[in-house]
Phi, psi and omega in degrees: 000140182300310184297320180294316180298319179296317180292317179298322180296316179298313182297317179297322178298314180289322178297329180296335179276344177067180173088358177248108183284061187228141170239144175242122179249140177257161183300339182267008177097348177294143184220133178236127178256131184262001178190164180294139179048069181300136176264346182227142176234130171261120180255115175278116193272344183203150181297330182295346181278343189299319182293342177278349186251022178291329172250121186258047175279175184293329178293316181293314179296317179296318180296321180296321179290312182299320183275001174086015177273340185226139176243141178253128178238118183124177182300135184294326181291324176288328175298321179294321179294319178294320179298325178296321179298315178296319181296319180293327183274318190233024182286338177078004181226156173292161182298325181285137177283181180293155170298151180303141183266359181050064183296152177283128177236114172234178185299318182292313181298316180294320178295321179294320179294320178296316179298320180303318186273316190263332185271052175278292179185127177300326179294328177295314180294328180297336183295332188227352172276171174288177185294336177277349186059052177272112185257066175197174187300128176280173183233112186258124174292317173207197183277003188270346187285146168284167176301318179301315180294319181291326176288322175297319179298323178295316179299317176296320181299317178295313181298323178290319177301323180280355183054045181298136179226160178307133178091347179297137176271114185250135171247129175248110181275117184076062195276001179061226182269017170090011185299315183291316181294324176295315180296316181295322179288315188283320186264334186241359177072020180284158168263104196248132176237131176244150175231145178211159174256000179269122179292325177295316179295316180300316181295311183290324179297320178298317179299316182292322178296316179293321180296328180274356180070030185254011189296342179278344181239001191208137180205156178230130182246147173273095190204148175274141182298332182288345182261004176281112182271160174104175181224145176059034185279342187230142177276333180220140178229133174238143172225112189238112178066030182245325193286356171297337181268351187292316185097138183301322182294333185264002181302318178300318179295319181296309181289330175293322176294319178301314181293320180300318184283342185273135178288158176299133185082009181277164182235138179231146175232124177250119181242115184198159177288140183230156178283149173277327181287128183301338178267011181060034179294156172293159172295136185277194180061015181087357182295316180297323179296319180295315180296320177299318184284320191248343189236301185236077176299135178071010176287143180217137183248120177273150171290153180305322181300323179289321177303311183293323178299308183290324177297314180293319180298333179280351178101013175259145179257118178285127185247336183203140178229130179231130178267130182241028185303312182292328176296322182284328175300319179289318178302310181297322177298320178289320176301314182298316179298321179295319177296316179302327180282351183230037185297320181298315179294321179300320178295326178293323183275328190237348183089162185295312187295314181292327175297321177297319178302311184290329175300312181291322184295311182293313179294321179294320178291321175304314178298318183294317178290325177296321183272001181064037170282329175221164179218187183207142183224146164257124178244122180259129184223160180230158173239117183214124178291334181245100182304335182284348183245058179292137185281356182259149175295169183287335183236173179274003185308321187296337181290337191242012177283000000 
């Protein structure tokens, strides 16, 4: 077959150079080893898949695995490293992804995208998240912390940065399963409100708040940030792992809403994944295409420079920026290992295809953050009518007490 011969020729060429611990097996028993003692095997399960593998970028390889044309045998993180080698050599595209497309984001589209990603199954997420179900980058003091300890440290880090005090009105935009609002109410005495577009998250967060007896100080609403009416309603605002869904075109609206809802002298923290490319290009090698199709439809990542520009244009003053890229690489690696240890249960809760998507997504994201394909920042900002009366101390000491 032409396609098989073409693929075998490419693999043999790469194998002659050595150094890739990968073997590729075909349905007819043929096997090509690309390096000594392969630790990973890609099995092409049927001849009909070959025409789909003429371009070996990460989207094509990922799609073949998710759709059942390709099987992976071996550690998932090593499979991702081998796939990167194939993509760089035979991906058919430059390393840099496309320029941002400025996708349309409205309430209906965003709600649909959130449901696609988060309304899988709460039990599925429980398999690999920490006990609080914090679905965002943890904060590691050093390498000794468990995931549970690092997630609690992250919640404390956010609350300290915001200088949360008893009675402060806190808004958490995109609150997930309610971990931050519960922590802020229970440990810091805040009056905390969370909003989410996920029905699964909203239902479980309400149950957890009632079970903890925090309903008088803490609540979660099924609501879009654009539908929060009023001005100066909150002393503190946090947005953690949410603005990736906002869209580059909507960043002015997003930060304007944050400023409008924040009281004078208030403090806001935006924690989100950001692009490494200064032009906010998508991740290359087909990785961005795979994520768009299977994981985060309509997701867009702005570069930090664009975040700071739009935040400042909205009338907020950026006071502190912290990069957590290495923290997220470690967080994602731990999530991936937990999922790998619970694959049978994951299939029961999410099905075979979605479990395959998440195997690639978690391991792939760990790889992406480790290699600095993407990064993540916490940006701390204030709203003050009188610039001389900034609500933050002069140094960062207060963050670490």
